[in-house]
Structure formats: structure tokens, C-alpha cells
C-alpha positions, 0 to 999 in steps of 0.5 A: 510398735503399735499395729492396726488391722482394718477391714472393709466393713468398717471394723478395726483391731489394734495390736502390736507389730509382729514382723516388718514395719509398714503397710500391706493390703490383701484378702483377709482369710483364716487357717485352722491348722495348729502347726505348720505356720512356716508352710502356710507363710511360704505357700504361693497359693496365699499370694495376695492374702492376709492370713489369720491363724486361729491357734492362739500361740504361733512361732513356738518352734521357730523357723527351719530353713529346710521346711519352706514350701518356696524360697520366701514367704508369699503371704500379703500379711500375717495375723496372730493372737500371741507370738512366741518370743523364742524358738524352742526346736533344735532345728530352728534357724531363726525366730518367727519375728526375725523371719517375718522382719527379714522378708518384709512381711507386715504382721500383727499380734495381740488380735483376738483371732477367734473373734475375727474368724467368727466375723469372717465366717459370718460375713465372708472373707474381706479385704483388709489392711495391716499398718504399723505405727500411729495411723488413722483407722478410718483411713485404713478402712478406706484403703482396704476398700480400694484393695483389688478383689480376689475375683478377677485377679490373675496372681499366678504370673507373680508366683510361677517360675521364670524358666523350665527347670529339673527338680533336684531333690533335697537330702531328706526327700527319700528319707521320710514317707518314701512308700515304694523303694521297688518303684524307685528302683525301676525306670523313673517315670517322667512328669512334666509339671505346670507351676501355677505357684507349686508347693515344694512338697509336691515335688518332694512327693513325686521324687519319693515315689520314683519320678523325675520332674521337669517344671514349666512356667504357667504360660508355657505352651502345652506343646513344650511339655509334650515335646519332652515325652513325659509319662504324665503331666501335673497341674499344680496349686496356685493363687487367685481366680481360676476363671481368668487364667485363659492361657492355663485353661487353653493348655489344659484343653490341649493336654486332653487332646494329647490323651496323656495322663493328667493329675491336678491339685487345688488350682490345677483341679479348677483349671482342669475342670474349666478346661472340660467345660465346668464352671467355678465360683467363689466360696464365702470363706473358703477351706484353709486348714489341716483337718478337713474331712473328705469322703472318697465316694467309691470306697466310702473312706474318710480322709483328713486333709490339708486344704487351702482354697477360696474357689470351688467347682460348680456341681451344676455345671459338670459335663456328663463325662466328669465324675465326682470322686470326693466330696467335702463333709463340711459343706458337700462341695466337690473335692475330686473329679475323674474323667470317664474315658480319659486318664485325667483326675484331680482333687481340690485338696492337698494330698502332699500335706505340708502341713497336715496329714498324709491320708491322701498320699495314695493319689500319687500312687494312682497317678503312677499307676496311670502313667505306667499303664500308658507307658 
């Protein structure tokens, strides 16, 4: 079936349907990872976005049910150059096409994704529409201009959990990348986690490091988390504009007063920074991929990191008690912060990877050290 991608700047691309039939709109972004498309599809941080994969062929190893980062795809749409017709991995439960169709994700293949990426890098990410069948591209351009912009959008409410729950690790959690068996043999550290659209691999990593995690909805009062007597509180990744999340920012301020160890990732990093008095701004095209170099300023070490964000913390707005710990070597944006006197730190990138390298897994151990010292 024919498919069309239209952008708000008036351009459109024709290709073939690679998923479900229909029409979908969102912010068109690009991800430079060569693998990990299933993790990208199921990452709740991509809610409201149409994701372009820059790797030319996508889908060759299929879909393995146990590799998801949430229960179902969260992307608004999917753009690829060439879709593999087969799933070559012995672990695969379905092909990519069947998976997208089953979950109602509208996708397009046959697009020159690297040319599209050059447009997005030059112009900045744009709103777009993917539609299948015979459609008028000019109508789609107008429809793209009516898509709600990412600025000012609270997308967290659409992806957070409905009620608190205790994370139950899957059978593979302790089999792979479990760094400290002795740590797991001692009393489990209790983590209370805010779910702003959390990836499951974050929970897997906490379990592998010997933690018990209770997950709370994004709007749960901070008092509810503190009432469980946690050793530390975690602020997760998630989608949308952090500056409009008044409820999350207010709760983060309450956690500072409680003097409990706090660790934030991605959106959690931005919420933590806003709660401490900093500002955020929207990047031109964001950072999305599995190969972004980040420098840890204290040691000078370089980490290759997994990233997915379209907003960043403004360095000119930092209060005096927030110290920059990591910077992005592509554009020198802030990638990590630590409070000078309180047990609070956060990073903009994804130390849990999935997809991507595990260079930054040490940050989970740092959080454990903070919790053990307080305990």
C-alpha cells in the first residue's frame, strides 16, 4: 500500500506502508542507533513523536517479546528506509511489520531517511503526518501544521502507571550485567520510583544491583513515596515538555526538603533541575541515538551513551548550589548535575542503555553508595 509523509514546511515524501493502515501525526525526529529499534518503539519517552531511523535497513532480527521497554509501542509513527521482510533471529516472536500492524502503528518505508535527517538537522525537528493509501499531500501538509507542538505539551499523564506497584524482575534480570552479587546478598535497598514514562530496563538495572523498587504514578504526592520509608527516590525518563509539569516539579521540591537521596534520568534530570531553580529550553533537533560521547568532568573520562531527549537544562540559569558533572561533546550541553550539599544527582542521558552501551552503569552504583551512606 502506498504511504505519504508530509512535513509542516511543505515538503512530502512518498513510500510504502510498513505497518498499520491509517493516518498519524506527531513531531518528526531521528535516531542514529544501528540496532535497538524495538526498544525505541516501546520507549514511552517517544510518545507524540514520529521516529526516523537513520540505519538503512530495519527489522532484520525481528521482534522478541521480552525485549520491550514497555507493554506496547509508544511512538506516534515510524519512518524507515528499507524494512526487512524476514526475522532472522532465533529469539524473534514476530516480524517488525506484523508487530507494527498488530499494535496499530502507522509506518512508512522507502523514504531516503538520511536525506530526511539532513533536513531535520538543518531546519530543526518538525511536525508531520504519515498517511496510507491515496491521499492529497497538500492536505497532509496543512494537517501537519495543526499537530500540537511539543512545547507546552504534558505527555506524561498518558504514559505513567495508573496505580503504585512493586516491580517484579523477569527471569533474565539477574543473569546479565549483574555487577555485584555481594551487594544483592545484603539487605535490599528500597527505591521509590516516579514513573514519568519509565523504561523497564531501568527497573531491571536496579534489581540487578540489589534493589527493591516500588513504582508510583507521576502525580502521586511526594509524601506517599516517603511514607514507604525508601532508602532513595528515583525520577524517571518520560516524554514532552518538562517546564509544564508543575505537579512533578512540586513533588521534586518536597523531596529536597526531605533530604533523601535522589537520582534522576532524562526527564527526571530536567524536573530535578527545574525544582532547584534552573530553566529548560528546547533543542533544535535533540539527541537520539546510542553513540553520543559524554565527558565526566571530575575524571575526564569519556562515556559512549544512549540518549533520547529534545529539551536541555539552560547552563545560564543554574543556581550556585548545582554543579555540572557531565557535558555532551557534540554541543557542550549539560549532561549531568549534582547538588553541592544534598544527596541529589541526575543525568540527561540513559545509563541503563537499551539500546546502547553500558559505559554509564556506574551511576547506579553511585546511587547505591548514596543510599547506603544515608541508611
